[in-house]
PyMOL CGO cylinders between C-alpha atoms (Angstrom):
from pymol import cmd
from pymol.cgo import CYLINDER

trace = [
    CYLINDER, 0.00, 0.00, 0.00, 1.27, 3.45, -0.83, 0.3, 1, 1, 1, 1, 1, 1,
    CYLINDER, 1.27, 3.45, -0.83, 0.02, 7.00, -0.51, 0.3, 1, 1, 1, 1, 1, 1,
    CYLINDER, 0.02, 7.00, -0.51, 1.76, 7.88, -3.78, 0.3, 1, 1, 1, 1, 1, 1,
    CYLINDER, 1.76, 7.88, -3.78, -0.09, 7.57, -7.08, 0.3, 1, 1, 1, 1, 1, 1,
    CYLINDER, -0.09, 7.57, -7.08, 1.46, 5.45, -9.83, 0.3, 1, 1, 1, 1, 1, 1,
    CYLINDER, 1.46, 5.45, -9.83, 2.00, 8.55, -11.96, 0.3, 1, 1, 1, 1, 1, 1,
    CYLINDER, 2.00, 8.55, -11.96, 3.77, 10.39, -9.15, 0.3, 1, 1, 1, 1, 1, 1,
    CYLINDER, 3.77, 10.39, -9.15, 5.87, 7.31, -8.31, 0.3, 1, 1, 1, 1, 1, 1,
    CYLINDER, 5.87, 7.31, -8.31, 6.92, 6.94, -11.95, 0.3, 1, 1, 1, 1, 1, 1,
    CYLINDER, 6.92, 6.94, -11.95, 7.87, 10.62, -12.13, 0.3, 1, 1, 1, 1, 1, 1,
    CYLINDER, 7.87, 10.62, -12.13, 9.83, 10.36, -8.89, 0.3, 1, 1, 1, 1, 1, 1,
    CYLINDER, 9.83, 10.36, -8.89, 11.66, 7.26, -10.18, 0.3, 1, 1, 1, 1, 1, 1,
    CYLINDER, 11.66, 7.26, -10.18, 12.55, 9.07, -13.39, 0.3, 1, 1, 1, 1, 1, 1,
    CYLINDER, 12.55, 9.07, -13.39, 13.91, 12.05, -11.44, 0.3, 1, 1, 1, 1, 1, 1,
    CYLINDER, 13.91, 12.05, -11.44, 16.05, 9.72, -9.32, 0.3, 1, 1, 1, 1, 1, 1,
    CYLINDER, 16.05, 9.72, -9.32, 17.35, 7.93, -12.44, 0.3, 1, 1, 1, 1, 1, 1,
    CYLINDER, 17.35, 7.93, -12.44, 18.54, 11.26, -13.85, 0.3, 1, 1, 1, 1, 1, 1,
    CYLINDER, 18.54, 11.26, -13.85, 20.46, 12.12, -10.69, 0.3, 1, 1, 1, 1, 1, 1,
    CYLINDER, 20.46, 12.12, -10.69, 24.09, 11.29, -10.16, 0.3, 1, 1, 1, 1, 1, 1,
    CYLINDER, 24.09, 11.29, -10.16, 25.06, 8.80, -7.50, 0.3, 1, 1, 1, 1, 1, 1,
    CYLINDER, 25.06, 8.80, -7.50, 26.37, 11.65, -5.37, 0.3, 1, 1, 1, 1, 1, 1,
    CYLINDER, 26.37, 11.65, -5.37, 23.02, 13.48, -5.61, 0.3, 1, 1, 1, 1, 1, 1,
    CYLINDER, 23.02, 13.48, -5.61, 21.10, 10.36, -4.56, 0.3, 1, 1, 1, 1, 1, 1,
    CYLINDER, 21.10, 10.36, -4.56, 23.56, 9.76, -1.73, 0.3, 1, 1, 1, 1, 1, 1,
    CYLINDER, 23.56, 9.76, -1.73, 23.06, 13.34, -0.52, 0.3, 1, 1, 1, 1, 1, 1,
    CYLINDER, 23.06, 13.34, -0.52, 19.28, 12.83, -0.42, 0.3, 1, 1, 1, 1, 1, 1,
    CYLINDER, 19.28, 12.83, -0.42, 19.72, 9.62, 1.57, 0.3, 1, 1, 1, 1, 1, 1,
    CYLINDER, 19.72, 9.62, 1.57, 22.08, 11.34, 4.01, 0.3, 1, 1, 1, 1, 1, 1,
    CYLINDER, 22.08, 11.34, 4.01, 19.69, 14.27, 4.47, 0.3, 1, 1, 1, 1, 1, 1,
    CYLINDER, 19.69, 14.27, 4.47, 16.82, 11.87, 5.13, 0.3, 1, 1, 1, 1, 1, 1,
    CYLINDER, 16.82, 11.87, 5.13, 18.92, 9.91, 7.63, 0.3, 1, 1, 1, 1, 1, 1,
    CYLINDER, 18.92, 9.91, 7.63, 19.88, 13.09, 9.50, 0.3, 1, 1, 1, 1, 1, 1,
    CYLINDER, 19.88, 13.09, 9.50, 16.25, 14.24, 9.58, 0.3, 1, 1, 1, 1, 1, 1,
    CYLINDER, 16.25, 14.24, 9.58, 15.10, 10.94, 11.05, 0.3, 1, 1, 1, 1, 1, 1,
    CYLINDER, 15.10, 10.94, 11.05, 17.88, 11.06, 13.65, 0.3, 1, 1, 1, 1, 1, 1,
    CYLINDER, 17.88, 11.06, 13.65, 16.83, 14.60, 14.68, 0.3, 1, 1, 1, 1, 1, 1,
    CYLINDER, 16.83, 14.60, 14.68, 13.18, 13.58, 14.95, 0.3, 1, 1, 1, 1, 1, 1,
    CYLINDER, 13.18, 13.58, 14.95, 14.10, 10.52, 17.00, 0.3, 1, 1, 1, 1, 1, 1,
    CYLINDER, 14.10, 10.52, 17.00, 16.29, 12.58, 19.33, 0.3, 1, 1, 1, 1, 1, 1,
    CYLINDER, 16.29, 12.58, 19.33, 13.49, 15.11, 19.81, 0.3, 1, 1, 1, 1, 1, 1,
    CYLINDER, 13.49, 15.11, 19.81, 11.09, 12.29, 20.70, 0.3, 1, 1, 1, 1, 1, 1,
    CYLINDER, 11.09, 12.29, 20.70, 13.56, 10.87, 23.23, 0.3, 1, 1, 1, 1, 1, 1,
    CYLINDER, 13.56, 10.87, 23.23, 14.08, 14.32, 24.78, 0.3, 1, 1, 1, 1, 1, 1,
    CYLINDER, 14.08, 14.32, 24.78, 10.30, 14.71, 25.20, 0.3, 1, 1, 1, 1, 1, 1,
    CYLINDER, 10.30, 14.71, 25.20, 9.96, 11.23, 26.70, 0.3, 1, 1, 1, 1, 1, 1,
    CYLINDER, 9.96, 11.23, 26.70, 12.98, 11.57, 29.02, 0.3, 1, 1, 1, 1, 1, 1,
    CYLINDER, 12.98, 11.57, 29.02, 13.51, 15.25, 29.87, 0.3, 1, 1, 1, 1, 1, 1,
    CYLINDER, 13.51, 15.25, 29.87, 15.66, 14.30, 32.87, 0.3, 1, 1, 1, 1, 1, 1,
    CYLINDER, 15.66, 14.30, 32.87, 18.20, 12.28, 30.84, 0.3, 1, 1, 1, 1, 1, 1,
    CYLINDER, 18.20, 12.28, 30.84, 21.63, 13.67, 30.04, 0.3, 1, 1, 1, 1, 1, 1,
    CYLINDER, 21.63, 13.67, 30.04, 22.72, 14.29, 26.45, 0.3, 1, 1, 1, 1, 1, 1,
    CYLINDER, 22.72, 14.29, 26.45, 24.96, 11.22, 26.68, 0.3, 1, 1, 1, 1, 1, 1,
    CYLINDER, 24.96, 11.22, 26.68, 22.10, 9.01, 27.89, 0.3, 1, 1, 1, 1, 1, 1,
    CYLINDER, 22.10, 9.01, 27.89, 19.89, 10.27, 25.05, 0.3, 1, 1, 1, 1, 1, 1,
    CYLINDER, 19.89, 10.27, 25.05, 22.60, 9.55, 22.47, 0.3, 1, 1, 1, 1, 1, 1,
    CYLINDER, 22.60, 9.55, 22.47, 23.14, 6.06, 23.89, 0.3, 1, 1, 1, 1, 1, 1,
    CYLINDER, 23.14, 6.06, 23.89, 19.42, 5.37, 23.68, 0.3, 1, 1, 1, 1, 1, 1,
    CYLINDER, 19.42, 5.37, 23.68, 19.34, 6.64, 20.10, 0.3, 1, 1, 1, 1, 1, 1,
    CYLINDER, 19.34, 6.64, 20.10, 22.15, 4.24, 19.19, 0.3, 1, 1, 1, 1, 1, 1,
    CYLINDER, 22.15, 4.24, 19.19, 20.42, 1.38, 21.01, 0.3, 1, 1, 1, 1, 1, 1,
    CYLINDER, 20.42, 1.38, 21.01, 17.20, 2.15, 19.18, 0.3, 1, 1, 1, 1, 1, 1,
    CYLINDER, 17.20, 2.15, 19.18, 18.97, 2.25, 15.82, 0.3, 1, 1, 1, 1, 1, 1,
    CYLINDER, 18.97, 2.25, 15.82, 21.06, -0.89, 16.22, 0.3, 1, 1, 1, 1, 1, 1,
    CYLINDER, 21.06, -0.89, 16.22, 19.13, -3.00, 18.77, 0.3, 1, 1, 1, 1, 1, 1,
    CYLINDER, 19.13, -3.00, 18.77, 15.49, -2.38, 17.77, 0.3, 1, 1, 1, 1, 1, 1,
    CYLINDER, 15.49, -2.38, 17.77, 14.30, -5.41, 19.74, 0.3, 1, 1, 1, 1, 1, 1,
    CYLINDER, 14.30, -5.41, 19.74, 14.29, -5.14, 23.50, 0.3, 1, 1, 1, 1, 1, 1,
    CYLINDER, 14.29, -5.14, 23.50, 17.66, -6.30, 24.84, 0.3, 1, 1, 1, 1, 1, 1,
    CYLINDER, 17.66, -6.30, 24.84, 17.85, -9.24, 27.26, 0.3, 1, 1, 1, 1, 1, 1,
    CYLINDER, 17.85, -9.24, 27.26, 16.86, -8.34, 30.83, 0.3, 1, 1, 1, 1, 1, 1,
    CYLINDER, 16.86, -8.34, 30.83, 20.40, -8.29, 32.25, 0.3, 1, 1, 1, 1, 1, 1,
    CYLINDER, 20.40, -8.29, 32.25, 21.63, -6.09, 29.43, 0.3, 1, 1, 1, 1, 1, 1,
    CYLINDER, 21.63, -6.09, 29.43, 18.74, -3.68, 30.00, 0.3, 1, 1, 1, 1, 1, 1,
    CYLINDER, 18.74, -3.68, 30.00, 19.61, -3.58, 33.70, 0.3, 1, 1, 1, 1, 1, 1,
    CYLINDER, 19.61, -3.58, 33.70, 23.27, -2.87, 32.88, 0.3, 1, 1, 1, 1, 1, 1,
    CYLINDER, 23.27, -2.87, 32.88, 22.26, -0.20, 30.35, 0.3, 1, 1, 1, 1, 1, 1,
    CYLINDER, 22.26, -0.20, 30.35, 20.04, 1.60, 32.86, 0.3, 1, 1, 1, 1, 1, 1,
    CYLINDER, 20.04, 1.60, 32.86, 22.83, 1.59, 35.45, 0.3, 1, 1, 1, 1, 1, 1,
    CYLINDER, 22.83, 1.59, 35.45, 25.33, 2.96, 32.90, 0.3, 1, 1, 1, 1, 1, 1,
    CYLINDER, 25.33, 2.96, 32.90, 22.93, 5.75, 31.95, 0.3, 1, 1, 1, 1, 1, 1,
    CYLINDER, 22.93, 5.75, 31.95, 22.39, 6.69, 35.59, 0.3, 1, 1, 1, 1, 1, 1,
    CYLINDER, 22.39, 6.69, 35.59, 26.15, 6.68, 36.21, 0.3, 1, 1, 1, 1, 1, 1,
    CYLINDER, 26.15, 6.68, 36.21, 26.81, 8.89, 33.19, 0.3, 1, 1, 1, 1, 1, 1,
    CYLINDER, 26.81, 8.89, 33.19, 24.45, 11.54, 34.54, 0.3, 1, 1, 1, 1, 1, 1,
    CYLINDER, 24.45, 11.54, 34.54, 26.61, 12.16, 37.61, 0.3, 1, 1, 1, 1, 1, 1,
]
cmd.load_cgo(trace, "trace")
């Protein structure tokens, strides 16, 4: 399912085909940075008391460990975040 019409998708594909690899890479990088900023803003709203380091660690965990980590790892992670705030 898509919210993009077939005509619009075809036009978009044609525009991407005409771009250089560097131009397409720049778009991908910009999109990645935008998603990272939105994710960080969400984490800051959810955890206003967390330090910048704790927020960055959580962002990395979210990006590279999307499933909940095992209980002991989660316990260790929470302790590390608390320790980094002092």
